[in-house]
Structures are given as structure tokens and as C-alpha cells.
Z-matrix of the N, CA and C atoms (Angstrom, degrees):
N
C 1 1.466
C 2 1.523 1 109.24
N 3 1.335 2 114.63 1 136.01
C 4 1.467 3 121.65 2 -179.50
C 5 1.526 4 109.67 3 -108.50
N 6 1.299 5 115.78 4 138.82
C 7 1.460 6 120.23 5 176.09
C 8 1.499 7 111.19 6 -127.37
N 9 1.324 8 115.62 7 138.81
C 10 1.483 9 120.97 8 171.94
C 11 1.497 10 109.14 9 -111.20
N 12 1.300 11 116.31 10 123.24
C 13 1.470 12 120.87 11 -177.37
C 14 1.523 13 109.35 12 -119.57
N 15 1.353 14 114.37 13 119.64
C 16 1.438 15 121.40 14 -179.12
C 17 1.552 16 110.07 15 -94.17
N 18 1.297 17 115.21 16 155.79
C 19 1.449 18 122.47 17 174.39
C 20 1.518 19 108.42 18 -155.73
N 21 1.362 20 115.23 19 163.02
C 22 1.454 21 120.94 20 173.62
C 23 1.496 22 114.22 21 106.38
N 24 1.326 23 121.35 22 -3.38
C 25 1.401 24 122.08 23 177.13
C 26 1.499 25 112.10 24 -71.12
N 27 1.369 26 117.61 25 172.86
C 28 1.408 27 121.36 26 178.76
C 29 1.502 28 113.37 27 161.77
N 30 1.316 29 116.02 28 -163.92
C 31 1.446 30 124.39 29 179.17
C 32 1.505 31 110.18 30 -106.73
N 33 1.331 32 116.09 31 129.73
C 34 1.478 33 120.91 32 -178.92
C 35 1.508 34 108.48 33 -144.16
N 36 1.322 35 116.50 34 151.80
C 37 1.456 36 121.41 35 177.64
C 38 1.508 37 110.54 36 -79.25
N 39 1.310 38 116.31 37 153.45
C 40 1.483 39 119.88 38 176.04
C 41 1.523 40 110.41 39 -53.67
N 42 1.360 41 113.48 40 137.10
C 43 1.453 42 120.25 41 -176.97
C 44 1.526 43 112.74 42 93.04
N 45 1.327 44 116.48 43 -12.24
C 46 1.459 45 119.29 44 -179.95
C 47 1.486 46 114.34 45 -82.87
N 48 1.365 47 115.53 46 -172.90
C 49 1.467 48 120.54 47 -174.52
C 50 1.529 49 108.47 48 -133.61
N 51 1.303 50 115.52 49 152.21
C 52 1.445 51 126.33 50 170.19
C 53 1.486 52 110.53 51 -141.43
N 54 1.328 53 116.47 52 153.73
C 55 1.430 54 121.52 53 175.74
C 56 1.540 55 109.84 54 -125.44
N 57 1.303 56 115.94 55 117.11
C 58 1.466 57 120.75 56 178.33
C 59 1.546 58 109.29 57 -94.14
N 60 1.325 59 113.12 58 145.32
C 61 1.492 60 119.30 59 174.49
C 62 1.508 61 109.15 60 -127.04
N 63 1.331 62 116.20 61 151.24
C 64 1.442 63 120.21 62 176.64
C 65 1.540 64 106.09 63 -143.65
N 66 1.328 65 114.56 64 117.69
C 67 1.453 66 120.04 65 -178.91
C 68 1.529 67 110.01 66 -108.89
N 69 1.304 68 116.36 67 130.65
C 70 1.442 69 121.64 68 176.75
C 71 1.533 70 109.32 69 -98.03
N 72 1.314 71 114.45 70 139.15
C 73 1.472 72 119.94 71 -179.11
C 74 1.517 73 109.08 72 -138.78
N 75 1.334 74 116.37 73 159.44
C 76 1.461 75 121.31 74 178.80
C 77 1.531 76 109.21 75 125.03
N 78 1.319 77 113.31 76 -162.54
C 79 1.446 78 119.82 77 -176.42
C 80 1.524 79 110.32 78 -85.93
N 81 1.344 80 113.90 79 73.14
C 82 1.465 81 120.85 80 -172.72
C 83 1.502 82 109.40 81 -95.92
N 84 1.324 83 116.71 82 129.41
C 85 1.475 84 122.44 83 171.10
C 86 1.497 85 109.63 84 -87.02
N 87 1.328 86 116.17 85 -49.29
C 88 1.474 87 121.32 86 177.55
C 89 1.544 88 108.04 87 -160.78
N 90 1.326 89 114.43 88 164.14
C 91 1.455 90 121.45 89 177.51
C 92 1.520 91 107.04 90 -125.69
N 93 1.325 92 115.85 91 127.91
C 94 1.459 93 120.99 92 178.10
C 95 1.549 94 105.74 93 -86.71
N 96 1.291 95 116.65 94 -120.94
C 97 1.457 96 119.96 95 -177.04
C 98 1.517 97 111.19 96 -68.33
N 99 1.312 98 118.62 97 145.32
C 100 1.436 99 125.50 98 172.72
C 101 1.549 100 106.22 99 -128.61
N 102 1.329 101 115.30 100 149.35
C 103 1.468 102 116.20 101 -179.45
C 104 1.501 103 114.21 102 -161.04
N 105 1.290 104 114.56 103 175.67
C 106 1.493 105 123.12 104 -179.97
C 107 1.502 106 107.74 105 -124.49
N 108 1.327 107 114.42 106 135.57
C 109 1.465 108 123.21 107 172.99
C 110 1.514 109 106.98 108 -122.62
N 111 1.315 110 115.56 109 165.44
C 112 1.488 111 119.58 110 174.06
C 113 1.504 112 108.41 111 -145.50
N 114 1.359 113 111.88 112 154.52
C 115 1.439 114 120.46 113 177.85
C 116 1.509 115 110.19 114 -140.47
N 117 1.335 116 114.59 115 115.62
C 118 1.434 117 122.98 116 177.38
C 119 1.500 118 109.36 117 -88.55
N 120 1.339 119 117.57 118 156.01
C 121 1.494 120 119.35 119 -178.94
C 122 1.513 121 111.53 120 -55.79
N 123 1.306 122 116.35 121 132.13
C 124 1.473 123 122.73 122 177.83
C 125 1.532 124 114.35 123 75.03
N 126 1.338 125 117.34 124 6.14
C 127 1.448 126 120.41 125 -178.52
C 128 1.528 127 111.53 126 -120.62
N 129 1.291 128 117.32 127 163.07
C 130 1.453 129 121.83 128 178.48
C 131 1.552 130 108.81 129 -78.67
N 132 1.336 131 111.95 130 154.51
C 133 1.452 132 116.96 131 174.14
C 134 1.534 133 109.74 132 -66.15
N 135 1.332 134 115.96 133 136.24
C 136 1.464 135 119.98 134 -179.86
C 137 1.501 136 110.98 135 -129.78
N 138 1.337 137 114.12 136 152.04
C 139 1.470 138 120.13 137 177.27
C 140 1.500 139 109.04 138 -76.17
N 141 1.356 140 115.67 139 136.80
C 142 1.441 141 122.25 140 178.87
C 143 1.526 142 110.15 141 -105.63
N 144 1.309 143 116.84 142 -51.84
C 145 1.475 144 121.46 143 -176.32
C 146 1.530 145 107.92 144 -159.34
N 147 1.317 146 113.65 145 153.77
C 148 1.444 147 120.34 146 -180.00
C 149 1.546 148 110.41 147 -144.94
N 150 1.316 149 116.72 148 154.89
C 151 1.466 150 120.59 149 178.55
C 152 1.504 151 109.81 150 -143.92
N 153 1.334 152 117.22 151 135.28
C 154 1.476 153 120.44 152 179.04
C 155 1.523 154 109.67 153 -82.34
N 156 1.287 155 115.25 154 173.99
C 157 1.486 156 120.20 155 178.75
C 158 1.518 157 108.36 156 -65.45
N 159 1.331 158 118.65 157 -26.36
C 160 1.437 159 122.13 158 -179.55
C 161 1.500 160 114.57 159 -89.78
N 162 1.350 161 116.23 160 -1.50
C 163 1.444 162 120.45 161 174.91
C 164 1.494 163 116.73 162 99.54
N 165 1.341 164 118.79 163 1.29
C 166 1.468 165 119.25 164 176.58
C 167 1.533 166 108.07 165 -70.81
N 168 1.340 167 114.23 166 141.88
C 169 1.461 168 120.60 167 -174.91
C 170 1.524 169 111.99 168 -118.85
N 171 1.338 170 112.81 169 156.59
C 172 1.481 171 121.54 170 176.76
C 173 1.538 172 105.60 171 -137.60
N 174 1.334 173 116.99 172 139.63
C 175 1.455 174 118.87 173 176.47
C 176 1.558 175 109.79 174 -135.36
N 177 1.313 176 115.31 175 143.21
C 178 1.432 177 119.79 176 170.54
C 179 1.525 178 109.57 177 -65.51
N 180 1.312 179 116.76 178 146.88
C 181 1.460 180 118.59 179 -178.40
C 182 1.509 181 113.92 180 -55.51
N 183 1.304 182 114.21 181 -34.47
C 184 1.478 183 120.15 182 -175.76
C 185 1.505 184 114.91 183 -65.92
N 186 1.345 185 116.02 184 -17.35
C 187 1.495 186 119.38 185 -176.37
C 188 1.553 187 111.91 186 -119.13
N 189 1.308 188 117.70 187 -4.74
C 190 1.482 189 119.56 188 -179.41
C 191 1.494 190 109.77 189 -57.18
N 192 1.338 191 114.09 190 136.41
C 193 1.453 192 121.15 191 -179.17
C 194 1.484 193 115.22 192 83.52
N 195 1.347 194 118.01 193 -11.03
C 196 1.504 195 122.26 194 -179.26
C 197 1.501 196 111.00 195 -115.46
N 198 1.338 197 117.28 196 -36.37
C 199 1.464 198 121.10 197 -177.25
C 200 1.554 199 109.69 198 -107.69
N 201 1.325 200 113.74 199 148.77
C 202 1.427 201 118.17 200 176.14
C 203 1.578 202 108.93 201 -134.59
N 204 1.332 203 115.18 202 126.88
C 205 1.466 204 118.48 203 178.00
C 206 1.533 205 108.66 204 -102.76
N 207 1.329 206 116.80 205 142.31
C 208 1.427 207 122.99 206 178.29
C 209 1.530 208 108.16 207 -148.06
N 210 1.319 209 113.74 208 168.89
C 211 1.457 210 118.24 209 -179.23
C 212 1.522 211 110.60 210 -148.55
N 213 1.338 212 114.48 211 152.19
C 214 1.445 213 122.18 212 174.58
C 215 1.523 214 105.57 213 -119.16
N 216 1.275 215 116.32 214 102.67
C 217 1.490 216 120.02 215 -172.94
C 218 1.515 217 109.88 216 -68.33
N 219 1.304 218 117.89 217 -31.35
C 220 1.497 219 120.12 218 178.65
C 221 1.515 220 112.13 219 -64.16
N 222 1.331 221 115.92 220 -29.38
C 223 1.443 222 122.12 221 -177.35
C 224 1.536 223 112.21 222 -104.63
N 225 1.314 224 116.06 223 1.32
C 226 1.475 225 119.86 224 -179.40
C 227 1.548 226 110.26 225 53.47
N 228 1.295 227 115.99 226 44.61
C 229 1.452 228 121.41 227 -174.25
C 230 1.522 229 110.85 228 -130.57
N 231 1.327 230 113.40 229 139.39
C 232 1.497 231 120.27 230 174.25
C 233 1.500 232 108.76 231 -119.11
N 234 1.319 233 114.82 232 147.41
C 235 1.456 234 122.69 233 -175.75
C 236 1.513 235 109.44 234 -123.71
N 237 1.294 236 115.96 235 153.02
C 238 1.456 237 122.84 236 170.56
C 239 1.535 238 110.53 237 -134.27
N 240 1.322 239 115.17 238 105.50
C 241 1.459 240 120.95 239 177.38
C 242 1.492 241 107.97 240 -86.20
N 243 1.319 242 116.77 241 118.17
C 244 1.468 243 120.01 242 -178.31
C 245 1.510 244 109.80 243 -114.03
N 246 1.330 245 117.32 244 118.00
C 247 1.436 246 124.10 245 -179.78
C 248 1.549 247 110.03 246 -116.99
N 249 1.342 248 116.04 247 161.86
C 250 1.465 249 120.85 248 176.88
C 251 1.531 250 109.09 249 53.02
N 252 1.288 251 116.56 250 46.81
C 253 1.486 252 121.38 251 -176.14
C 254 1.529 253 110.21 252 -64.87
N 255 1.337 254 113.50 253 144.85
C 256 1.425 255 122.64 254 179.74
C 257 1.551 256 110.60 255 -118.85
N 258 1.306 257 118.11 256 156.47
C 259 1.492 258 117.81 257 175.77
C 260 1.490 259 113.64 258 -53.61
N 261 1.348 260 116.54 259 -35.54
C 262 1.479 261 118.60 260 -178.30
C 263 1.540 262 112.74 261 -72.25
N 264 1.325 263 117.63 262 -3.18
C 265 1.474 264 120.19 263 171.95
C 266 1.510 265 111.32 264 -83.48
N 267 1.292 266 118.32 265 -6.65
C 268 1.440 267 122.83 266 179.06
C 269 1.548 268 110.44 267 -59.23
N 270 1.294 269 117.84 268 123.66
C 271 1.477 270 122.63 269 -178.01
C 272 1.498 271 109.78 270 -179.27
N 273 1.305 272 115.23 271 170.38
C 274 1.469 273 121.10 272 167.42
C 275 1.530 274 108.02 273 -87.96
N 276 1.319 275 115.55 274 123.28
C 277 1.469 276 120.59 275 -176.99
C 278 1.522 277 109.16 276 -98.39
N 279 1.327 278 115.78 277 131.60
C 280 1.440 279 122.30 278 -177.86
C 281 1.544 280 110.35 279 -118.42
N 282 1.288 281 114.49 280 138.74
C 283 1.457 282 123.25 281 175.07
C 284 1.542 283 107.68 282 -90.37
N 285 1.320 284 115.98 283 143.68
C 286 1.454 285 122.01 284 179.65
C 287 1.502 286 109.94 285 -137.90
N 288 1.333 287 117.94 286 143.14
C 289 1.473 288 119.05 287 -179.60
C 290 1.494 289 110.42 288 -153.52
N 291 1.329 290 115.93 289 143.41
C 292 1.486 291 125.26 290 170.91
C 293 1.502 292 107.99 291 -92.19
N 294 1.332 293 117.94 292 106.84
C 295 1.425 294 122.75 293 -173.35
C 296 1.504 295 110.75 294 -111.19
N 297 1.342 296 116.68 295 133.79
C 298 1.456 297 121.34 296 176.97
C 299 1.535 298 108.64 297 -98.82
N 300 1.330 299 114.08 298 121.39
C 301 1.461 300 120.79 299 177.58
C 302 1.505 301 108.23 300 -130.92
N 303 1.316 302 118.57 301 123.32
C 304 1.514 303 123.26 302 -178.94
C 305 1.509 304 108.62 303 53.00
N 306 1.306 305 117.64 304 41.65
C 307 1.461 306 120.95 305 174.80
C 308 1.490 307 116.36 306 79.41
N 309 1.347 308 117.89 307 0.45
C 310 1.443 309 123.01 308 -177.29
C 311 1.513 310 110.21 309 -111.39
N 312 1.325 311 117.31 310 126.43
C 313 1.488 312 118.67 311 176.20
C 314 1.496 313 112.08 312 -90.37
N 315 1.309 314 114.05 313 129.28
C 316 1.466 315 120.71 314 -176.41
C 317 1.544 316 107.40 315 -133.06
N 318 1.337 317 115.75 316 141.08
C 319 1.446 318 120.60 317 177.88
C 320 1.518 319 110.59 318 -90.39
N 321 1.320 320 116.44 319 132.61
C 322 1.461 321 121.93 320 -178.85
C 323 1.543 322 111.92 321 -123.92
N 324 1.330 323 114.72 322 151.98
C 325 1.453 324 120.94 323 176.84
C 326 1.504 325 109.58 324 -122.90
N 327 1.324 326 115.65 325 149.06
C 328 1.477 327 121.22 326 172.35
C 329 1.529 328 108.19 327 -84.70
N 330 1.316 329 114.35 328 178.71
C 331 1.456 330 120.16 329 -175.56
C 332 1.556 331 112.55 330 -83.55
N 333 1.287 332 116.61 331 -14.89
C 334 1.467 333 122.45 332 -179.77
C 335 1.470 334 113.63 333 96.16
N 336 1.327 335 115.95 334 149.67
C 337 1.446 336 124.12 335 177.02
C 338 1.472 337 108.79 336 -135.78
N 339 1.343 338 117.42 337 135.14
C 340 1.456 339 121.55 338 -175.29
C 341 1.510 340 111.52 339 -83.53
N 342 1.341 341 116.13 340 130.02
C 343 1.447 342 123.31 341 171.69
C 344 1.508 343 108.28 342 -116.58
N 345 1.314 344 115.95 343 123.81
C 346 1.437 345 121.99 344 179.67
C 347 1.532 346 110.94 345 -122.94
N 348 1.301 347 117.23 346 121.59
C 349 1.490 348 121.74 347 -179.14
C 350 1.503 349 108.52 348 -113.00
N 351 1.318 350 116.89 349 115.54
C 352 1.460 351 123.51 350 -178.43
C 353 1.523 352 109.92 351 -88.06
N 354 1.312 353 116.51 352 148.50
C 355 1.465 354 120.27 353 -179.90
C 356 1.535 355 111.34 354 -92.59
């Protein structure tokens, strides 16, 4: 069984910063892409950023230049550094990963961490 555990959410004023972490644990052979999604109240879950095992990154237009995704493959951990936060960044942030276990690739989600940006 694989678990993704997020941490680092919280309450911050507009213009502030937060760093989210997501650690994968379990019988992991390898992890392909890892990413962050978010879901605001009354809205659909949306992709925020993603990173391949080789380090290629993708960002939603709304966070380009403000958020940075990175990963530590040795620790099976992905990070999201969020700077210049805006009230519209308020959401539950979810970690996502494509994990290979026993030769089978399965997509996993974390439980989510709340990020609240006050104006």
C-alpha cells in the first residue's frame, strides 16, 4: 500500500509564502510524475503544477512565476513553494503521484492540506 502525506498548509496573508511537502511511502519501486492540484469551494479540482521523474516541470498559467515545484527522488517527496500568494489561491491542495509497485503503475492522491490566503 502506498500513502501520500501532505504537510505545510495554513493561513497566510496576501503576499506571503508557504511551502507544501508531500512524502510518498510504502512498497514503492519508482515514482513517475508527481504533481499538485487544488480545489476551491464550489469549484472543480484543477492542476497547479507537475514534475516528471527527470525534473521537467509544468505550471498552470495562474501560478507561473509565483509557484515552484521540485522533488527529492531519494526521499520520494515533492514540494511546492508558493510565493506572492493571493486570496484566489485559497483552496485545499492535493498531492498526486504515478507510483510503480510490483511493475504496475497506479495513480495515488494525498488527503489534502488547506491553504487559506487572507486579504
